[in-house]
C-alpha positions in Angstrom: -83.9 -36.3 5.5 -83.3 -34.3 2.3 -83.9 -36.4 -0.9 -80.8 -37.2 -2.8 -80.6 -35.4 -6.1 -77.9 -37.2 -8.0 -78.2 -34.8 -11.0 -77.2 -31.8 -8.8 -74.3 -33.7 -7.3 -73.0 -34.8 -10.7 -73.1 -31.2 -11.9 -70.5 -30.1 -9.2 -68.0 -33.0 -9.8 -65.4 -31.7 -12.2 -64.5 -33.5 -15.5 -61.8 -36.2 -15.3 -59.2 -33.9 -16.9 -59.8 -31.2 -14.1 -59.8 -33.9 -11.4 -56.4 -35.1 -12.8 -55.0 -31.6 -12.7 -56.3 -31.1 -9.1 -54.7 -34.4 -8.1 -51.4 -33.3 -9.6 -51.6 -30.0 -7.8 -52.2 -31.6 -4.4 -49.4 -34.1 -5.0 -47.1 -31.3 -5.8 -47.9 -29.2 -2.7 -48.0 -32.4 -0.6 -44.2 -32.7 -0.5 -42.7 -31.3 2.8 -39.7 -29.7 1.0 -41.9 -28.0 -1.6 -44.2 -26.8 1.2 -41.2 -25.2 3.0 -40.3 -23.4 -0.2 -43.8 -22.2 -0.7 -44.1 -20.9 2.9 -40.7 -19.2 2.5 -41.8 -17.5 -0.7 -45.2 -16.5 0.8 -43.2 -14.2 3.0 -41.0 -12.6 0.3 -39.2 -13.1 -3.0 -36.0 -15.1 -2.6 -33.1 -16.5 -4.7 -32.1 -20.1 -4.5 -29.3 -19.4 -1.9 -31.8 -17.6 0.4 -34.3 -20.4 0.1 -31.6 -23.0 0.9 -30.6 -20.9 3.9 -34.1 -20.5 5.3 -35.2 -24.1 4.7 -31.8 -25.7 5.6 -32.1 -27.7 2.4 -29.2 -28.1 -0.2 -29.1 -25.7 -3.1 -29.3 -28.6 -5.6 -32.5 -30.0 -3.9 -34.0 -26.5 -3.8 -33.3 -26.0 -7.5 -34.9 -29.4 -8.4 -38.0 -28.6 -6.3 -38.3 -25.1 -7.8 -38.3 -26.7 -11.2 -41.3 -28.8 -10.2 -43.1 -25.8 -8.6 -42.5 -23.7 -11.7 -43.7 -26.3 -14.0 -46.9 -26.6 -12.0 -47.4 -22.8 -12.1 -47.0 -22.4 -8.4 -43.8 -20.2 -8.5 -42.5 -17.7 -11.0 -39.1 -16.3 -11.4 -37.4 -13.2 -12.7 -33.8 -12.5 -13.5 -31.9 -10.0 -11.4 -28.3 -9.8 -12.7 -26.9 -13.3 -12.4 -29.6 -14.4 -9.9 -33.1 -15.8 -10.4 -35.5 -14.4 -7.9 -38.5 -16.6 -7.1 -41.9 -15.7 -5.9 -45.3 -17.3 -5.5 -47.0 -17.2 -8.9 -50.1 -15.6 -7.5 -51.9 -14.9 -4.2 -54.1 -18.0 -4.5 -51.1 -20.2 -3.7 -50.5 -18.4 -0.4 -54.2 -18.5 0.4 -54.4 -22.3 -0.2 -51.5 -23.2 2.0 -52.6 -20.8 4.7 -56.2 -22.1 4.6 -54.9 -25.7 5.0 -52.6 -24.7 7.9 -55.6 -22.9 9.6 -57.8 -25.9 9.0 -55.3 -28.2 10.8 -55.0 -25.8 13.7 -58.8 -26.1 14.4 -59.8 -28.2 17.4 -61.2 -31.6 16.4 -64.2 -33.4 17.8 -63.5 -37.0 18.9 -66.8 -38.3 17.4 
């Protein structure tokens, strides 16, 4: 058995402020509606009406959730005429949700 080196373990645990931000991040992406939006935007940029059509969620609910996602830095928007066009803020977001999806698709041992 490898001896436990608490000092090394303590070095990899982030500070409380970072842990709090990570917790908020996972709470934000842990909502099924927001995940649908993120998966939709991982395919292409969309406006609110398109997102509502793809996810089968009301425009008002989409708008509310986009606000949360934008505030957390997960989505960004640009104006195109009268429409706001939304996209994932960066490629990390797509990678994180895809990695989680891939993880869940792996076979599990029963032990």
